[in-house]
DSSP file (Angstrom, degrees, kcal/mol; ACC not computed):
  #  RESIDUE AA STRUCTURE BP1 BP2  ACC     N-H-->O    O-->H-N    N-H-->O    O-->H-N    TCO  KAPPA ALPHA  PHI   PSI    X-CA   Y-CA   Z-CA
    1    1 A X     >        0   0    0      0, 0.0     4,-1.8     0, 0.0     3,-0.2   0.000 360.0 360.0 360.0 -53.6  -14.5   -6.3   18.9
    2    2 A X  H  >  +     0   0    0      1,-0.2     4,-1.9     2,-0.2     5,-0.1   0.835 360.0  57.0 -63.2 -29.6  -11.2   -8.1   18.8
    3    3 A X  H  > S+     0   0    0      2,-0.2     4,-2.3     1,-0.2    -1,-0.2   0.907 105.4  51.2 -62.1 -41.2  -11.6   -8.7   15.1
    4    4 A X  H  > S+     0   0    0      2,-0.2     4,-2.2     1,-0.2    -2,-0.2   0.898 108.1  50.9 -64.8 -40.7  -11.9   -4.9   14.6
    5    5 A X  H  X S+     0   0    0     -4,-1.8     4,-2.4     1,-0.2    -1,-0.2   0.920 110.9  49.5 -64.3 -41.5   -8.7   -4.2   16.5
    6    6 A X  H  X S+     0   0    0     -4,-1.9     4,-2.7     2,-0.2    -2,-0.2   0.905 109.6  52.4 -60.8 -42.7   -6.9   -6.9   14.3
    7    7 A X  H  X S+     0   0    0     -4,-2.3     4,-2.4     1,-0.2    -1,-0.2   0.860 108.4  50.0 -65.2 -36.5   -8.4   -5.1   11.2
    8    8 A X  H  X S+     0   0    0     -4,-2.2     4,-2.2     2,-0.2    -2,-0.2   0.926 111.4  49.5 -70.0 -42.3   -7.0   -1.7   12.5
    9    9 A X  H  X S+     0   0    0     -4,-2.4     4,-2.2     1,-0.2    -2,-0.2   0.912 110.5  49.2 -62.4 -42.0   -3.6   -3.3   13.0
   10   10 A X  H  X S+     0   0    0     -4,-2.7     4,-2.7     1,-0.2    -1,-0.2   0.904 108.4  54.1 -63.9 -41.5   -3.7   -4.8    9.5
   11   11 A X  H  X S+     0   0    0     -4,-2.4     4,-2.6     2,-0.2    -2,-0.2   0.896 106.6  51.5 -56.9 -39.5   -4.6   -1.4    8.1
   12   12 A X  H  X S+     0   0    0     -4,-2.2     4,-2.2     2,-0.2    -1,-0.2   0.941 111.5  48.5 -62.6 -44.8   -1.6    0.1    9.8
   13   13 A X  H  X S+     0   0    0     -4,-2.2     4,-2.7     1,-0.2    -2,-0.2   0.912 110.1  50.2 -62.9 -41.8    0.6   -2.5    8.3
   14   14 A X  H  X S+     0   0    0     -4,-2.7     4,-2.3     1,-0.2    -2,-0.2   0.918 109.7  51.4 -61.8 -45.5   -0.9   -2.1    4.8
   15   15 A X  H  X S+     0   0    0     -4,-2.6     4,-2.1     2,-0.2    -1,-0.2   0.887 110.4  48.1 -54.4 -44.2   -0.3    1.6    5.1
   16   16 A X  H  X S+     0   0    0     -4,-2.2     4,-2.5     2,-0.2    -2,-0.2   0.927 111.7  50.0 -62.7 -46.6    3.4    1.1    6.0
   17   17 A X  H  X S+     0   0    0     -4,-2.7     4,-1.9     1,-0.2    -2,-0.2   0.870 111.9  49.3 -65.2 -33.9    3.9   -1.4    3.2
   18   18 A X  H  X S+     0   0    0     -4,-2.3     4,-1.9     2,-0.2    -1,-0.2   0.893 108.9  51.1 -67.4 -40.0    2.2    1.2    0.7
   19   19 A X  H  X S+     0   0    0     -4,-2.1     4,-2.0     2,-0.2    -2,-0.2   0.931 112.7  47.2 -62.1 -49.1    4.5    4.0    2.0
   20   20 A X  H  X S+     0   0    0     -4,-2.5     4,-2.0     1,-0.2    -2,-0.2   0.860 111.6  50.1 -61.9 -36.5    7.6    1.6    1.4
   21   21 A X  H  X S+     0   0    0     -4,-1.9     4,-2.5     2,-0.2    -1,-0.2   0.835 106.7  54.7 -73.8 -31.8    6.4    0.6   -2.0
   22   22 A X  H  X S+     0   0    0     -4,-1.9     4,-1.8     2,-0.2    -2,-0.2   0.895 109.5  48.2 -67.0 -40.5    5.9    4.4   -3.0
   23   23 A X  H  X S+     0   0    0     -4,-2.0     4,-1.7     2,-0.2    -2,-0.2   0.886 112.0  49.0 -66.3 -36.8    9.5    5.1   -2.0
   24   24 A X  H  X S+     0   0    0     -4,-2.0     4,-2.4     2,-0.2    -2,-0.2   0.918 109.6  51.6 -64.3 -42.7   10.7    2.1   -4.0
   25   25 A X  H  X S+     0   0    0     -4,-2.5     4,-2.2     1,-0.2    -2,-0.2   0.859 109.2  52.0 -61.9 -37.4    8.6    3.2   -7.1
   26   26 A X  H  X S+     0   0    0     -4,-1.8     4,-1.9     2,-0.2    -1,-0.2   0.900 109.6  48.5 -66.6 -41.3   10.2    6.7   -6.8
   27   27 A X  H  X S+     0   0    0     -4,-1.7     4,-2.1     1,-0.2    -2,-0.2   0.907 112.6  48.2 -67.3 -44.5   13.7    5.2   -6.8
   28   28 A X  H  X S+     0   0    0     -4,-2.4     4,-2.9     2,-0.2    -2,-0.2   0.863 108.0  53.7 -66.4 -35.3   12.9    3.0   -9.8
   29   29 A X  H  X S+     0   0    0     -4,-2.2     4,-2.4     2,-0.2    -1,-0.2   0.905 108.7  50.9 -66.2 -39.9   11.4    6.0  -11.8
   30   30 A X  H  X S+     0   0    0     -4,-1.9     4,-1.0     2,-0.2    -2,-0.2   0.907 111.0  47.6 -65.4 -38.0   14.7    7.9  -11.1
   31   31 A X  H ><>S+     0   0    0     -4,-2.1     5,-2.0     2,-0.2     3,-0.7   0.940 109.7  55.0 -66.3 -43.8   16.7    4.8  -12.4
   32   32 A X  H ><5S+     0   0    0     -4,-2.9     3,-2.1     1,-0.3    -2,-0.2   0.932 104.9  51.7 -48.6 -50.0   14.3    4.7  -15.4
   33   33 A X  H 3<5S+     0   0    0     -4,-2.4    -1,-0.3     1,-0.3    -2,-0.2   0.780 103.8  57.7 -62.0 -26.7   15.0    8.2  -16.3
   34   34 A X  T <<5S-     0   0    0     -4,-1.0    -1,-0.3    -3,-0.7    -2,-0.2   0.289 120.4-111.4 -85.3   6.1   18.8    7.5  -16.1
   35   35 A X  T < 5 +     0   0    0     -3,-2.1    -3,-0.2     1,-0.2     2,-0.2   0.712  68.3 148.3  65.8  24.6   18.1    4.9  -18.8
   36   36 A X      < -     0   0    0     -5,-2.0     2,-2.1    -6,-0.1     3,-0.3  -0.500  63.5 -97.2 -82.3 155.2   18.9    1.9  -16.4
   37   37 A X  S    S+     0   0    0      1,-0.2     4,-0.1    -2,-0.2    -5,-0.1  -0.501  83.1 118.0 -77.8  81.9   17.1   -1.4  -16.8
   38   38 A X     >  +     0   0    0     -2,-2.1     4,-2.5   -10,-0.1     5,-0.2   0.372  37.8  99.7-123.6   0.8   14.4   -0.8  -14.1
   39   39 A X  H  > S+     0   0    0     -3,-0.3     4,-2.3     1,-0.2     5,-0.2   0.912  84.5  49.7 -60.5 -43.6   11.2   -1.1  -16.2
   40   40 A X  H  > S+     0   0    0      1,-0.2     4,-1.7     2,-0.2    -1,-0.2   0.933 113.6  44.5 -64.7 -45.3   10.5   -4.6  -15.2
   41   41 A X  H  > S+     0   0    0      1,-0.2     4,-2.6     2,-0.2    -1,-0.2   0.859 111.6  54.6 -64.0 -36.1   10.9   -3.9  -11.5
   42   42 A X  H  X S+     0   0    0     -4,-2.5     4,-2.0     1,-0.2    -2,-0.2   0.891 106.3  50.3 -67.8 -39.5    8.8   -0.7  -11.8
   43   43 A X  H  X S+     0   0    0     -4,-2.3     4,-1.7    -5,-0.2    -1,-0.2   0.883 111.9  49.3 -65.1 -37.0    5.9   -2.6  -13.4
   44   44 A X  H  X S+     0   0    0     -4,-1.7     4,-2.3     2,-0.2    -2,-0.2   0.917 111.5  47.9 -65.1 -46.2    6.1   -5.1  -10.5
   45   45 A X  H  X S+     0   0    0     -4,-2.6     4,-2.0     1,-0.2    -2,-0.2   0.862 111.2  51.3 -66.4 -33.3    6.2   -2.4   -7.8
   46   46 A X  H  X S+     0   0    0     -4,-2.0     4,-2.1     2,-0.2    -1,-0.2   0.884 108.9  50.3 -68.1 -38.3    3.3   -0.6   -9.4
   47   47 A X  H  X S+     0   0    0     -4,-1.7     4,-2.2     2,-0.2    -2,-0.2   0.905 112.2  47.6 -71.1 -41.2    1.2   -3.8   -9.5
   48   48 A X  H  X S+     0   0    0     -4,-2.3     4,-2.5     1,-0.2    -1,-0.2   0.886 110.3  52.7 -63.1 -39.4    1.9   -4.5   -5.8
   49   49 A X  H  X S+     0   0    0     -4,-2.0     4,-2.5     2,-0.2    -2,-0.2   0.930 106.9  51.5 -66.2 -46.1    1.1   -0.9   -4.9
   50   50 A X  H  X S+     0   0    0     -4,-2.1     4,-2.5     1,-0.2    -2,-0.2   0.941 111.1  49.5 -56.0 -50.7   -2.3   -1.2   -6.7
   51   51 A X  H  X S+     0   0    0     -4,-2.2     4,-2.0     1,-0.2    -1,-0.2   0.888 110.9  48.1 -55.3 -43.4   -3.0   -4.4   -4.7
   52   52 A X  H  X S+     0   0    0     -4,-2.5     4,-2.5     2,-0.2    -1,-0.2   0.876 109.6  53.4 -67.8 -37.0   -2.1   -2.7   -1.4
   53   53 A X  H  X S+     0   0    0     -4,-2.5     4,-2.5     2,-0.2    -2,-0.2   0.922 109.5  48.4 -64.3 -42.1   -4.3    0.3   -2.2
   54   54 A X  H  X S+     0   0    0     -4,-2.5     4,-2.2     2,-0.2    -1,-0.2   0.912 112.2  48.1 -60.7 -42.6   -7.3   -2.0   -2.9
   55   55 A X  H  X S+     0   0    0     -4,-2.0     4,-2.5     2,-0.2    -2,-0.2   0.879 111.6  51.2 -64.3 -40.8   -6.6   -3.9    0.4
   56   56 A X  H  X S+     0   0    0     -4,-2.5     4,-2.6     2,-0.2    -2,-0.2   0.932 109.4  50.2 -58.5 -48.7   -6.4   -0.5    2.3
   57   57 A X  H  X S+     0   0    0     -4,-2.5     4,-2.5     2,-0.2    -2,-0.2   0.883 110.2  49.9 -54.4 -45.6   -9.6    0.6    0.8
   58   58 A X  H  X S+     0   0    0     -4,-2.2     4,-2.3     1,-0.2    -1,-0.2   0.933 112.9  46.4 -61.3 -47.6  -11.4   -2.6    1.8
   59   59 A X  H  X S+     0   0    0     -4,-2.5     4,-2.4     1,-0.2    -2,-0.2   0.890 112.2  50.2 -69.0 -34.5  -10.1   -2.3    5.4
   60   60 A X  H  X S+     0   0    0     -4,-2.6     4,-2.7     2,-0.2     5,-0.2   0.926 110.5  50.3 -60.2 -45.1  -11.0    1.3    5.7
   61   61 A X  H  X S+     0   0    0     -4,-2.5     4,-2.1     1,-0.2    -2,-0.2   0.911 111.3  48.3 -60.5 -43.8  -14.5    0.6    4.4
   62   62 A X  H  X S+     0   0    0     -4,-2.3     4,-1.1     1,-0.2    -1,-0.2   0.912 112.5  48.0 -61.1 -44.7  -15.0   -2.3    7.0
   63   63 A X  H  <>S+     0   0    0     -4,-2.4     5,-2.4     1,-0.2     3,-0.3   0.896 110.9  50.6 -72.0 -36.2  -13.8   -0.3    9.9
   64   64 A X  H ><5S+     0   0    0     -4,-2.7     3,-1.5     1,-0.2    -1,-0.2   0.885 105.6  55.6 -64.7 -34.4  -16.0    2.7    9.1
   65   65 A X  H 3<5S+     0   0    0     -4,-2.1    -1,-0.2     1,-0.3    -2,-0.2   0.792 108.2  49.6 -67.7 -24.6  -18.9    0.6    8.8
   66   66 A X  T 3<5S-     0   0    0     -4,-1.1    -1,-0.3    -3,-0.3    -2,-0.2   0.253 119.9-108.8 -92.7  13.1  -18.3   -0.6   12.3
   67   67 A X  T < 5 +     0   0    0     -3,-1.5     2,-0.4     1,-0.2    -3,-0.2   0.612  68.4 144.4  77.0  12.3  -17.9    2.8   13.6
   68   68 A X      < -     0   0    0     -5,-2.4    -1,-0.2    -6,-0.2     2,-0.2  -0.705  53.7-115.4 -88.5 137.6  -14.2    2.8   14.2
   69   69 A X        -     0   0    0     -2,-0.4     2,-0.5     2,-0.0    -1,-0.0  -0.472  28.2-151.6 -64.6 134.5  -12.3    6.1   13.6
   70   70 A X              0   0    0     -2,-0.2    -1,-0.0     1,-0.1   -10,-0.0  -0.967 360.0 360.0-117.0 120.1   -9.7    5.7   10.8
   71   71 A X              0   0    0     -2,-0.5    -1,-0.1     0, 0.0    -2,-0.0   0.407 360.0 360.0 -88.0 360.0   -6.6    7.8   10.8
């Protein structure tokens, strides 16, 4: 029971991190369109976002299997 609450808390943190990365990605895309040197940072942010999305999917799957509502 306690483990599932911790997983829910981790899911919330992962969602917040993903949201922040999406904002960072949008900023870097705008900079790239202005011909600024942001391609390297953009690739790094996209990679981190993919990792977080996989983590979020794993946490949601575990919580759903244990009958917890996922928002």
